[in-house]
C-alpha positions in Angstrom: 44.8 -61.8 118.2 46.9 -63.7 120.7 44.3 -66.1 121.4 43.3 -66.9 118.0 47.3 -67.7 117.5 47.3 -69.8 120.7 44.3 -71.8 119.9 46.0 -72.6 116.2 49.1 -73.7 117.9 47.0 -75.8 120.2 44.5 -77.4 118.4 44.7 -76.2 114.7 42.1 -74.3 112.0 38.9 -75.0 113.7 39.7 -74.3 117.1 41.5 -71.1 115.7 38.1 -70.4 114.0 36.2 -71.0 117.1 38.7 -68.4 119.0 38.0 -66.1 116.1 34.5 -66.0 116.5 34.5 -64.5 120.0 36.4 -61.2 118.3 34.2 -58.5 118.1 35.0 -57.6 114.6 37.5 -60.3 113.1 38.7 -59.9 109.5 40.4 -62.7 107.7 43.8 -61.5 106.4 45.3 -64.2 104.4 44.8 -67.8 104.6 46.2 -71.5 102.8 45.5 -75.0 103.6 47.4 -74.9 106.4 47.5 -71.5 107.5 44.9 -69.1 108.9 45.9 -65.2 109.7 43.1 -63.5 111.3 43.3 -59.7 112.9 40.6 -57.5 114.8 39.6 -54.6 112.3 39.4 -51.7 114.6 36.2 -49.7 114.5 36.3 -45.9 114.2 34.9 -44.1 117.4 32.2 -42.1 116.7 32.2 -38.5 116.8 30.8 -37.1 120.2 27.2 -36.5 120.1 26.2 -32.6 120.9 22.3 -32.1 122.2 21.0 -29.6 120.1 16.9 -28.3 119.6 17.2 -28.8 116.2 14.1 -29.7 113.5 13.8 -32.8 111.5 16.2 -31.3 108.9 18.9 -30.6 112.0 18.0 -26.7 111.8 18.8 -24.9 115.0 17.0 -21.6 116.4 13.9 -22.3 114.2 15.8 -21.0 111.5 16.4 -17.9 113.0 20.4 -15.9 112.2 22.2 -16.5 115.6 24.6 -13.6 114.3 21.7 -11.1 114.2 20.7 -11.7 117.9 24.2 -10.8 119.3 24.8 -7.9 116.6 21.4 -6.4 116.3 19.7 -7.4 119.5 16.9 -8.6 117.5 15.4 -12.2 116.3 15.7 -12.2 112.3 14.7 -14.7 110.0 17.6 -16.4 108.2 17.6 -18.0 104.9 18.1 -21.5 103.9 20.4 -20.4 100.8 22.8 -18.7 103.4 23.6 -21.8 105.8 26.6 -23.3 107.8 27.0 -26.3 109.9 28.4 -26.2 113.3 28.7 -28.9 115.6 25.9 -31.2 114.2 23.3 -28.4 113.6 22.6 -26.2 110.4 22.4 -22.3 111.0 20.6 -20.0 108.6 21.8 -16.0 108.1 19.7 -13.2 106.8 23.1 -11.7 105.2 26.3 -13.0 103.9 28.2 -10.7 106.4 26.2 -12.9 109.5 27.2 -16.0 107.5 31.3 -14.8 107.1 31.1 -13.7 110.9 30.1 -17.2 112.2 32.3 -19.2 110.1 35.1 -17.3 111.4 33.9 -17.9 114.8 30.9 -19.8 115.2 31.5 -20.4 119.2 30.9 -17.0 119.9 27.1 -16.7 118.0 26.2 -20.4 119.3 23.4 -20.3 121.7 23.9 -21.5 125.1 22.4 -24.9 126.2 21.9 -26.3 122.6 19.1 -23.7 121.8 17.1 -25.6 124.4 15.3 -23.1 127.2 17.5 -21.6 129.6 15.2 -21.5 132.3 14.2 -25.4 132.0 18.0 -26.0 132.1 18.2 -24.6 135.6 16.4 -27.8 136.4 18.0 -30.1 134.4 15.4 -30.2 131.6 15.3 -29.9 128.0 12.3 -27.9 126.6 11.7 -26.1 123.1 12.0 -22.6 122.9 10.4 -19.7 121.4 12.7 -17.9 119.2 11.6 -14.2 120.1 12.2 -14.9 123.9 16.1 -14.3 124.2 18.8 -12.7 126.2 22.2 -11.5 125.6 24.0 -11.8 128.9 27.8 -11.4 129.1 28.0 -12.0 124.9 26.1 -15.0 125.2 22.6 -16.2 123.6 20.3 -17.4 126.0 16.7 -18.6 124.8 13.6 -19.5 126.3 10.4 -20.9 126.0 7.8 -18.2 127.1 8.5 -14.7 128.1 7.3 -15.4 131.6 10.6 -18.1 131.8 12.6 -15.8 130.5 12.2 -12.5 133.0 12.5 -15.4 135.5 15.7 -16.9 134.2 17.2 -13.2 133.9 16.1 -12.1 137.1 19.2 -13.0 138.6 21.4 -14.4 136.0 24.5 -14.2 138.2 22.8 -17.2 140.0 20.8 -18.9 137.3 23.6 -19.2 134.4 26.1 -21.0 137.0 23.3 -23.5 137.6 21.7 -24.1 134.4 25.5 -24.3 133.0 26.3 -27.1 135.7 22.9 -29.1 134.5 23.8 -28.6 130.9 27.1 -30.5 131.3 25.4 -33.7 131.9 24.3 -33.4 128.1 27.4 -32.2 126.7 30.6 -34.8 125.8 33.5 -33.7 127.6 35.8 -31.2 126.2 39.4 -30.6 126.5 40.6 -27.0 127.5 41.6 -24.6 124.6 40.2 -27.3 121.9 37.3 -26.4 120.0 36.2 -29.2 117.4 34.0 -28.1 114.6 31.7 -31.1 114.0 29.5 -29.7 111.6 
């Protein structure tokens, strides 16, 4: 805006308009035959993008219920009529109770690594999963592409989880400690 005002003082309207063309998002606020007022409109920053293993409809876990993995210890298919959005993904639930539990504390049931294969994440790779190959470790849900990869990952979780966590940080936007943002 300062460069536009300086151009106006130095050379008139045509010089000011030339300076305004260099603004990334100019907006004419008011004008007359002798005065032109321009401002640079601010653009809203896009929300951080969370990398998630979702289908073309944005459904994560291939439609399986994230709460059932943790509470029942098994893969249970969810229902599209019982759904919630969290961090750019749509979750399906098998029951109203599971949906309520998730809605109260979604981070507790969120799959690790955006529902990508935990074993592949040890090598920094994003791979699809088989929703029936999963492990709960320290209360967190880990999924893998194959049973063989799942066994490999869970043989030494105390070593493999930190390695995969470190690689996952390259895919996630930065977070502020103690601040949990629901971007669903």
